[in-house]
Backbone bond lengths (Angstrom), bond angles and torsions (degrees), N, CA, C in turn:
res aa  C-N    CA-C-N  psi(-1)  N-CA   C-N-CA  omega(-1)  CA-C   N-CA-C  phi
1 M - - - 1.451 - - 1.534 108.94 -
2 D 1.343 116.93 127.94 1.460 118.29 -179.97 1.514 111.78 -82.40
3 K 1.318 115.66 173.81 1.474 120.45 -174.73 1.529 112.39 -63.82
4 Q 1.345 118.32 -36.88 1.462 121.42 -179.60 1.523 110.23 -65.60
5 Q 1.311 117.86 -45.58 1.460 120.43 177.08 1.531 110.82 -62.29
6 N 1.318 115.65 -37.75 1.452 121.33 -179.71 1.536 110.30 -62.13
7 K 1.344 117.70 -42.19 1.461 120.75 178.77 1.516 111.97 -60.98
8 E 1.303 116.31 -38.26 1.468 120.70 -178.02 1.528 111.50 -71.14
9 A 1.309 116.85 -23.11 1.469 121.09 -175.71 1.531 113.92 -99.59
10 I 1.329 116.82 16.95 1.456 120.42 -177.24 1.539 109.27 -71.25
11 T 1.291 115.60 127.23 1.458 121.71 -178.76 1.532 110.12 -97.81
12 A 1.312 115.76 173.93 1.470 121.31 175.74 1.528 111.13 -60.06
13 A 1.351 115.54 -39.04 1.458 119.63 177.83 1.523 110.99 -65.09
14 D 1.332 116.91 -37.89 1.476 120.76 177.09 1.527 110.17 -64.14
15 L 1.339 116.96 -42.05 1.479 119.79 178.99 1.529 110.24 -62.76
16 D 1.308 117.53 -41.55 1.452 120.79 176.40 1.515 111.49 -59.49
17 R 1.323 115.94 -42.00 1.471 120.67 -179.72 1.522 111.12 -68.86
18 I 1.330 117.55 -38.11 1.476 120.96 177.32 1.508 109.80 -62.39
19 V 1.325 117.65 -45.19 1.474 121.09 178.12 1.529 110.29 -61.71
20 E 1.302 116.30 -43.92 1.463 120.48 178.80 1.530 111.43 -61.01
21 M 1.327 116.41 -45.24 1.465 119.92 179.34 1.536 111.51 -65.65
22 A 1.333 116.86 -37.42 1.468 120.50 178.43 1.517 110.86 -64.72
23 W 1.332 118.31 -35.01 1.462 121.66 178.49 1.527 111.73 -70.25
24 E 1.322 117.92 -29.61 1.444 121.49 -178.71 1.529 110.25 -68.67
25 D 1.302 117.06 126.38 1.455 120.45 -177.34 1.529 113.07 -65.42
26 R 1.303 118.05 -31.49 1.463 119.72 -172.46 1.529 112.90 -94.61
27 T 1.335 118.16 -0.22 1.458 121.07 177.75 1.525 107.97 -95.39
28 S 1.311 116.32 117.69 1.467 120.34 -176.76 1.521 111.61 -79.13
29 F 1.328 116.00 160.72 1.445 121.35 174.49 1.528 110.28 -63.03
30 D 1.329 116.10 -31.63 1.461 120.36 178.16 1.524 111.40 -64.18
31 T 1.302 117.20 -36.94 1.485 121.22 177.36 1.501 110.02 -65.49
32 I 1.322 117.22 -42.06 1.476 120.74 177.63 1.527 109.45 -62.59
33 Y 1.339 116.72 -41.08 1.457 119.63 178.99 1.546 110.83 -64.97
34 D 1.315 116.03 -43.32 1.460 119.39 178.93 1.526 112.72 -60.60
35 Q 1.303 116.47 -37.21 1.459 121.07 -175.47 1.535 112.72 -83.68
36 F 1.356 116.50 -38.28 1.466 119.22 -172.14 1.548 113.56 -120.70
37 G 1.341 118.03 -10.61 1.455 119.30 -178.25 1.529 112.02 75.12
38 I 1.320 116.95 25.44 1.461 122.64 -177.98 1.518 108.37 -108.85
39 S 1.340 117.17 123.09 1.466 121.68 -178.85 1.529 110.70 -74.46
40 E 1.328 115.31 168.04 1.470 120.56 178.29 1.539 111.46 -57.41
41 A 1.323 116.57 -42.99 1.481 121.04 179.80 1.529 110.34 -62.38
42 E 1.323 116.48 -38.65 1.458 120.32 179.99 1.528 110.83 -71.29
43 V 1.327 116.96 -34.65 1.470 120.60 176.55 1.522 109.11 -64.61
44 I 1.307 116.96 -41.52 1.471 121.18 178.28 1.533 110.18 -60.96
45 K 1.338 116.69 -42.34 1.478 120.21 178.30 1.533 110.65 -63.45
46 I 1.321 117.16 -41.97 1.458 121.68 178.10 1.509 110.71 -62.22
47 M 1.341 115.64 -44.27 1.471 119.32 -179.50 1.536 110.50 -65.15
48 R 1.320 117.18 -38.96 1.460 120.81 179.55 1.533 111.04 -62.47
49 K 1.341 116.44 -41.15 1.455 121.04 179.93 1.538 112.87 -73.15
50 S 1.323 116.81 -28.54 1.460 121.94 -171.31 1.525 113.87 -89.65
51 M 1.322 117.47 -10.71 1.465 119.47 -172.49 1.511 111.77 -126.18
52 K 1.335 113.48 163.19 1.464 119.28 169.20 1.523 106.63 -66.82
53 R 1.310 116.47 153.91 1.465 122.05 -177.99 1.538 111.29 -55.17
54 S 1.328 117.41 -45.63 1.470 119.61 -177.34 1.533 110.97 -65.29
55 S 1.322 116.99 -38.07 1.462 120.01 178.49 1.517 110.88 -67.03
56 F 1.335 116.43 -41.18 1.461 120.35 178.00 1.516 110.96 -61.80
57 L 1.322 116.87 -45.84 1.481 120.08 -179.11 1.517 110.31 -63.23
58 M 1.323 117.97 -39.50 1.453 121.28 178.50 1.548 110.06 -63.52
59 W 1.337 116.52 -45.85 1.481 120.92 178.65 1.530 110.47 -62.52
60 R 1.332 116.23 -45.07 1.474 120.85 -177.43 1.526 110.81 -61.77
61 E 1.332 116.87 -42.89 1.448 120.32 179.16 1.531 110.33 -63.95
62 R 1.338 115.99 -39.04 1.454 120.68 -178.13 1.534 112.12 -66.33
63 V 1.337 117.76 -40.94 1.469 119.52 -174.32 1.523 113.23 -92.06
64 S 1.307 119.32 -11.33 1.455 121.36 -174.45 1.518 113.73 -56.74
65 G 1.299 119.10 -45.41 1.445 120.10 -178.78 1.509 114.06 -107.18
66 R 1.294 116.84 10.67 1.471 121.42 -174.21 1.505 111.91 -78.81
67 K 1.316 116.35 121.09 1.465 120.93 -179.80 1.518 112.73 -64.85
68 T 1.320 117.70 -33.10 1.465 120.32 -174.92 1.537 112.41 -69.94
69 K 1.322 118.47 -14.86 1.460 119.80 178.00 1.533 111.16 -83.61
70 H 1.315 117.26 -5.24 1.457 121.19 178.41 1.522 106.66 -127.15
71 A 1.303 117.23 111.14 1.463 123.22 -173.05 1.516 112.85 -58.59
72 K 1.320 118.65 -35.16 1.454 121.74 -178.31 1.530 112.67 -64.57
73 T 1.333 117.50 -31.28 1.451 120.51 -178.69 1.515 112.88 -103.11
74 S 1.317 116.81 -2.59 1.444 121.08 -175.80 1.523 111.77 -83.56
75 E 1.322 114.93 138.23 1.457 120.61 173.89 1.519 109.70 -102.62
76 A 1.326 116.18 -0.94 1.465 121.07 -177.88 1.516 110.80 -69.11
77 Q 1.300 115.74 145.82 1.451 120.86 174.46 1.523 108.72 -71.40
78 R 1.297 116.45 152.24 1.464 120.94 178.62 1.512 109.82 -62.55
79 F 1.309 116.06 120.69 1.463 121.95 178.85 1.527 107.59 -96.85
80 R 1.303 116.68 134.04 1.457 120.99 179.66 1.533 109.33 -125.31
81 C 1.304 114.31 112.11 1.462 121.26 178.61 1.514 109.53 -65.91
82 S 1.318 118.82 144.15 1.461 121.47 -178.88 1.526 111.60 -64.21
83 Q 1.339 118.45 -21.09 1.450 121.55 -179.46 1.531 112.97 -97.01
84 Q 1.325 117.08 -1.73 1.471 120.96 -171.43 1.542 112.05 -59.76
85 D 1.313 118.78 -39.97 1.458 120.90 -177.15 1.517 111.52 -63.11
86 K 1.311 118.31 -27.03 1.461 121.21 178.16 1.514 112.01 -64.22
87 F 1.332 117.45 -25.82 1.439 121.13 -172.63 1.513 114.11 -109.45
88 K 1.321 117.88 15.79 1.453 120.21 178.46 1.507 111.29 -60.73
89 S 1.325 115.25 151.77 1.466 119.96 178.71 1.511 111.13 -56.27
90 R 1.262 113.71 145.11 1.468 118.40 -179.37 1.497 110.20 -91.45
């Protein structure tokens, strides 16, 4: 399944997982893209729609300069949530 087909098949559970991954400091936008085919800009749109304005602004401020949200600049080791395999792309 290519990335475009994957975007069209995103379920409510997938959206919940994307929001959860976006909140995690050590999960990069690249990881979200690899798993769901969702770009950083699309993640930001999802977060904006899924949260209260104040929560979105707090999240956006927190991740804006964070190196760990961008795999190329991150020195963090790859973190793997124990539940991550349950949500792999189909």
